[in-house]
C-alpha positions in Angstrom: -16.5 -37.7 -9.2 -13.3 -36.8 -7.4 -13.5 -35.5 -3.9 -12.9 -31.8 -3.7 -9.8 -30.4 -2.0 -10.2 -27.5 0.4 -8.3 -24.2 0.0 -7.5 -23.1 3.5 -5.9 -19.9 4.9 -2.4 -20.9 5.7 -0.3 -19.9 8.8 1.4 -16.8 7.7 3.4 -15.8 10.8 3.7 -16.0 14.5 0.8 -14.5 16.5 -1.2 -13.8 13.3 -4.7 -15.4 13.6 -6.7 -13.4 11.1 -6.2 -12.2 7.5 -8.0 -10.0 5.0 -8.9 -11.3 1.6 -7.3 -9.1 -1.1 -8.0 -9.9 -4.7 -9.1 -13.2 -6.2 -6.8 -14.0 -9.1 -9.0 -16.8 -10.3 -12.8 -17.0 -10.7 -15.4 -19.4 -9.5 -15.6 -22.3 -12.1 -12.2 -21.6 -13.6 -9.6 -24.3 -14.2 -6.4 -23.8 -12.2 -3.1 -25.6 -12.2 -1.3 -26.8 -9.1 0.9 -24.1 -7.7 -0.9 -21.3 -9.5 -1.8 -18.3 -7.3 -5.5 -18.2 -6.5 -5.9 -15.2 -4.2 -3.9 -12.5 -2.4 -4.4 -12.3 1.4 -3.2 -9.4 3.5 -1.8 -9.8 7.0 -0.8 -7.1 9.4 2.7 -7.2 8.0 2.6 -8.1 4.3 0.6 -9.6 1.4 0.8 -13.3 0.7 -0.5 -15.4 -2.3 -2.3 -18.7 -1.7 -1.3 -21.2 -4.4 -3.6 -24.0 -5.7 -3.0 -27.2 -3.7 -3.9 -29.3 -6.8 -5.0 -28.9 -10.4 -8.8 -28.8 -11.0 -11.8 -26.5 -11.1 -12.0 -23.7 -8.5 -15.4 -23.4 -6.7 -17.2 -22.6 -3.5 -15.5 -19.2 -3.0 -16.9 -18.2 0.4 -15.0 -15.0 1.1 -15.1 -11.9 -1.1 -12.5 -9.2 -1.5 -12.0 -7.1 1.7 -13.7 -9.7 3.9 -11.8 -11.3 6.9 -11.0 -14.9 7.5 -9.3 -16.9 10.3 -6.1 -18.8 9.8 -7.1 -22.4 8.9 -10.5 -21.4 7.6 -11.7 -22.8 4.3 -12.3 -20.1 1.7 -12.7 -22.2 -1.5 -12.3 -25.7 -2.9 -10.8 -27.4 -5.9 -12.5 -30.3 -7.7 -9.7 -32.4 -9.4 -10.2 -33.9 -12.8 -9.1 -33.8 -16.3 -8.4 -30.4 -17.8 -11.2 -29.4 -20.2 -10.2 -29.0 -23.8 -10.2 -25.5 -25.3 -10.7 -22.4 -23.1 -10.2 -23.3 -19.5 -12.7 -20.7 -18.5 -15.4 -21.9 -21.0 -18.6 -23.9 -20.6 -16.9 -27.2 -19.7 -15.5 -25.7 -16.5 -18.6 -23.9 -15.4 -20.7 -26.9 -14.1 -18.3 -27.1 -11.1 -20.0 -24.0 -9.8 -23.6 -25.1 -9.4 -24.6 -22.0 -7.5 -23.4 -19.7 -10.3 -25.3 -21.8 -12.8 -28.5 -21.5 -10.8 -28.1 -17.7 -10.5 -27.7 -17.3 -14.3 -30.5 -19.7 -15.3 -33.3 -17.1 -15.2 -31.3 -14.7 -17.3 -30.9 -17.4 -20.0 -34.7 -17.8 -20.2 -35.6 -14.2 -20.3 -32.7 -12.4 -21.9 -31.1 -14.4 -24.7 -29.5 -11.3 -26.2 -27.9 -10.3 -22.9 -26.6 -13.9 -22.5 -24.8 -13.7 -25.8 -23.3 -10.4 -25.0 -22.1 -11.7 -21.6 -20.5 -14.8 -23.0 -18.7 -12.7 -25.6 -17.3 -10.4 -22.9 -16.2 -13.3 -20.7 -13.7 -14.4 -23.3 -11.8 -11.2 -22.7 -12.2 -10.7 -18.9 -12.7 -12.7 -15.8 -15.3 -11.4 -13.4 -14.3 -11.1 -9.7 -17.0 -12.3 -7.3 -17.7 -8.9 -5.8 -18.0 -7.5 -9.4 -20.4 -10.2 -10.4 -22.7 -9.4 -7.5 -22.8 -5.7 -8.5 -23.5 -6.7 -12.2 -26.4 -8.9 -11.1 -27.7 -6.1 -8.7 -27.8 -3.5 -11.4 -28.9 -5.7 -14.3 -25.6 -5.3 -16.2 -23.6 -7.8 -18.3 -19.8 -8.3 -18.5 -19.6 -6.9 -22.0 -21.0 -3.5 -20.9 -18.3 -2.7 -18.3 -14.7 -2.1 -19.3 -12.3 -4.3 -17.3 -9.1 -2.7 -15.8 -7.8 -5.4 -13.6 -4.7 -7.5 -14.2 -5.1 -10.1 -16.9 -8.4 -8.4 -18.1 -10.2 -9.1 -14.8 -13.4 -7.2 -14.1 -13.1 -5.6 -10.6 -15.8 -4.2 -8.3 -14.3 -0.8 -8.8 -14.9 -1.1 -12.5 -18.6 -1.7 -12.0 -19.0 1.1 -9.5 -17.2 3.5 -11.8 -19.4 2.5 -14.7 -22.6 2.8 -12.7 -21.5 6.2 -11.3 -20.7 7.5 -14.8 -24.0 6.3 -16.1 -25.8 8.0 -13.2 -24.2 11.3 -14.0 -25.2 11.1 -17.7 -28.8 10.1 -17.0 -29.5 12.2 -13.9 -29.8 9.1 -11.6 -27.9 9.2 -8.4 -26.2 6.0 -7.2 -25.7 5.7 -3.4 -22.8 3.3 -2.6 -24.2 2.6 0.8 -27.5 1.4 -0.5 -28.3 -2.0 -2.0 -29.8 -0.5 -5.1 -29.5 2.6 -7.1 -31.9 5.3 -6.1 -33.3 7.1 -9.1 -33.6 10.8 -8.7 -34.9 12.7 -11.7 -32.6 15.3 -13.1 -33.7 18.9 -12.3 -36.0 20.2 -14.9 -34.9 23.6 -16.4 -37.4 26.3 -15.4 -37.7 30.1 -15.3 -35.6 31.4 -12.4 -37.7 32.5 -9.4 -36.8 34.3 -6.3 -35.9 31.9 -3.5 -35.3 32.5 0.2 -32.0 31.8 1.8 -33.5 28.7 3.4 -34.7 27.3 0.1 -31.4 27.8 -1.7 -29.6 25.9 1.1 -31.6 22.7 0.6 -31.5 22.8 -3.2 -30.1 19.8 -5.0 -26.6 21.5 -5.6 -24.8 18.3 -4.6 -26.3 15.4 -6.6 -24.3 12.6 -4.8 -24.2 12.5 -1.0 -23.7 8.8 -0.7 -21.3 7.1 1.7 -19.1 4.0 1.4 -18.2 2.0 4.5 -15.0 -0.1 4.0 -13.2 -2.0 6.7 -9.7 -1.0 7.7 -7.1 -3.1 5.9 -4.9 -5.4 8.1 -1.9 -3.0 7.3 -3.8 0.1 8.4 -5.1 -1.6 11.5 -1.6 -2.5 12.5 -0.3 1.0 11.8 -3.1 2.5 13.8 -2.4 0.2 16.8 1.4 0.9 16.7 1.0 4.6 16.4 -1.3 4.8 19.3 1.0 2.5 21.3 3.9 4.9 20.6 2.0 7.9 21.8 0.9 6.1 25.0 4.1 4.4 26.0 6.9 6.7 24.9 7.8 10.3 25.9 8.0 11.7 22.3 9.7 15.0 21.5 10.8 16.4 18.2 13.7 18.7 17.4 14.5 20.4 14.1 17.4 21.6 12.0 17.9 22.6 8.4 20.6 21.5 6.0 22.1 23.1 2.9 21.8 20.4 0.2 24.0 22.1 -2.4 27.2 20.1 -1.7 25.5 16.7 -1.8 23.5 17.7 -4.8 26.7 18.7 -6.6 28.4 15.3 -5.9 25.2 13.5 -6.9 24.9 15.4 -10.2 28.6 14.9 -11.0 28.7 11.1 -10.5 25.1 9.9 -11.0 25.6 8.8 -14.6 28.8 6.9 -13.9 27.2 5.4 -10.8 24.1 4.2 -12.7 26.3 2.7 -15.5 28.5 0.8 -13.1 26.0 -0.4 -10.5 22.8 -0.5 -12.5 20.8 1.6 -10.1 20.3 5.4 -9.6 22.2 7.4 -7.0 19.6 8.9 -4.7 19.8 11.1 -1.6 18.7 8.3 0.7 22.1 6.6 0.6 23.8 9.8 1.7 21.3 10.2 4.6 21.6 6.5 5.6 25.4 6.7 5.8 25.1 10.0 7.7 22.7 8.3 10.1 25.2 5.5 10.7 27.8 8.1 11.7 25.3 9.9 14.0 24.1 6.7 15.6 27.7 5.8 16.4 28.3 9.1 18.1 25.0 9.0 20.0 24.2 5.4 20.7 21.2 6.2 22.8 19.3 7.0 19.6 20.0 3.5 18.4 19.0 1.9 21.7 15.7 0.6 23.2 14.1 0.3 26.6 13.5 -3.4 27.4 11.8 -3.9 30.7 13.9 -1.9 33.2 17.0 -2.1 31.0 18.5 0.0 28.2 19.7 -2.2 25.3 22.5 -0.6 23.2 23.0 -2.0 19.8 26.5 -2.2 18.1 24.9 -2.4 14.7 22.7 -0.2 12.6 19.5 -1.8 11.1 17.8 1.2 9.5 14.2 1.0 8.3 13.4 3.1 5.2 9.8 4.2 4.8 8.4 3.3 1.3 5.0 4.0 -0.2 3.7 0.6 -1.3 0.5 -0.7 -3.1 -1.4 -0.9 0.2 0.1 2.0 2.0 3.4 3.1 3.7 5.7 0.2 4.7 9.1 0.2 6.4 11.4 -2.5 5.1 14.7 -2.8 7.1 18.2 -2.6 5.7 20.4 -4.8 7.8 23.9 -3.7 9.0 23.9 -0.5 7.0 27.3 0.3 8.6 28.8 -2.4 6.3 26.9 -1.3 3.2 28.3 0.7 0.3 26.3 3.4 -1.4 25.5 0.9 -4.2 24.3 -1.7 -1.7 21.9 0.8 -0.1 20.4 2.0 -3.3 20.0 -1.5 -4.7 18.3 -2.7 -1.6 16.0 0.3 -1.5 15.1 -0.2 -5.2 14.4 -3.9 -4.7 12.2 -3.2 -1.7 10.3 -0.5 -3.5 9.5 -2.9 -6.4 8.3 -5.6 -3.9 6.2 -3.1 -2.0 4.6 -1.9 -5.2 3.6 -5.5 -6.0 2.5 -6.2 -2.4 5.1 -9.0 -2.2 7.1 -7.9 0.8 7.6 -10.7 3.3 7.0 -10.3 7.1 10.8 -10.8 7.8 11.5 -7.8 5.5 9.7 -5.5 7.9 10.8 -7.0 11.3 13.3 -5.5 13.6 15.1 -2.2 12.9 17.0 0.0 15.3 16.2 3.3 13.6 14.0 4.7 10.9 14.3 7.3 8.1 11.1 8.7 6.6 11.2 10.9 3.5 8.0 13.0 3.4 9.7 15.3 1.0 8.9 13.1 -2.0 5.2 13.9 -1.4 5.8 17.6 -0.9 5.9 17.8 2.9 7.8 20.9 4.1 7.8 20.1 7.8 6.4 17.3 9.9 6.9 15.5 13.3 7.2 11.8 12.5 6.2 9.2 15.1 8.7 6.7 16.5 8.2 3.0 15.6 8.3 1.1 18.9 10.5 -0.1 20.4 12.9 2.1 18.5 14.0 5.4 20.2 14.3 7.6 17.1 13.1 8.4 13.6 14.6 10.9 11.2 12.2 12.9 9.0 13.3 14.3 5.6 11.4 17.0 3.8 11.1 18.9 0.5 14.2 20.7 -0.9 13.4 24.4 -1.5 15.4 27.3 -2.7 15.5 29.8 0.1 17.6 33.0 0.8 20.3 32.3 3.3 23.0 34.4 4.9 26.5 33.0 3.9 29.7 34.9 4.8 27.7 38.1 5.2 26.0 37.8 1.8 22.4 36.8 1.0 22.5 33.8 -1.4 19.9 31.4 -2.7 20.5 27.8 -1.5 18.5 24.5 -1.8 17.5 23.9 1.8 15.8 21.0 3.6 14.3 20.8 7.0 15.3 17.9 9.2 13.2 16.5 12.1 14.2 14.0 14.7 11.5 12.5 16.9 13.0 10.7 19.9 12.0 8.9 23.1 12.9 11.4 25.8 12.9 8.5 28.4 16.3 7.4 26.9 17.5 10.2 24.7 18.4 13.6 26.2 17.8 16.9 24.4 21.6 17.4 24.1 22.0 14.1 22.4 19.1 14.7 20.0 20.4 18.1 19.0 23.9 16.7 18.5 22.5 13.9 16.4 20.8 16.3 14.0 23.9 18.4 13.9 26.0 15.4 12.9 23.6 14.7 10.0 23.8 18.4 8.9 27.6 18.4 9.0 27.9 15.2 7.0 25.4 16.2 4.3 26.9 19.7 4.0 30.4 18.2 3.7 30.0 14.7 2.3 33.8 14.2 2.3 33.5 13.5 6.0 31.9 10.1 5.1 35.2 9.0 3.5 37.7 10.7 5.8 35.8 9.5 9.0 35.8 13.1 10.4 
């Protein structure tokens, strides 16, 4: 029998010593090809897939989804051999996982009907390890629970949703923080009786008061650390302004179809604000600088981070040298980053560096906020919802699409005059976009 090959957590970046297991893409006992992705791991900066080091049968999975592992730690193994004929996930591949076989042996002896149902369901879906444990715990089979994971995989969330739904239908409450379901008989209808206030307060009006404890993801842990660091090390202050979006919206509406046809990407507002930020950063270089030891480092380039909602949370990929980019370059790069973020495939280098950040909370409906600076940067621009509001223009009250702007800055390096001037520049450019082309 061939000697098994370990699947170890690879080195995924400088100073990264621990990762979190994301989703297993293959199951224990399944045949895998060399180079095929086995599992997603999450670092404090990005998600990475671990490929199979050789072709063979995957086994000995030691870390479940959401558990942590050290860099270099063995989390599974692959037993090389000849690829079994027929279904790679069928019976010929299962003997490689002796532990799984032992666990399922009692079920074969006592519940032949359930075995038949489970084997039938396994043809359509792969069971993730965490989901299998919940199936065993609640006496369920694969065929009973609908699978929603990629490639027909049965996820832990699928089992939890099935059990919860069954509990509501049968009057049994499932507590996620307990090892087993706790049966509670559904209230029996009875003739209404007078109750005291104290009695009504303790009535079973909320059938499910369970709790679920989940570890912080690597991304959220990093975000938490950096946000606290920013609050503790920088003298943060936020200043506000508002901008009339009508001129920029008019240009966008006029040219968006021709822009999309020529460049293959939609014309959004972010490219206008990115170019406006470049102009403002040139006029007020302190906002583009950082404090390094006892020195102020002024950059003669603009690397702007754009906050994007990804599959695992908010990420900030960086557009390099935005001062040299066209509108099409900016929109194309943002679109590419958004796609990678949604698939959790951003690389650490995509998120590193940056001299300034733009965060658009308006896409989520935020009217006003005070964004937090991303150290060691000295400023972040917050964009918000566009709302029609009555404004006084040339002595007349008119309805205009208005947006609040917020600039949070490090007061150790940026003065209030510079911060106000910076926002005023953004406002002037957005309200008169011709300035971008005439360099006014």
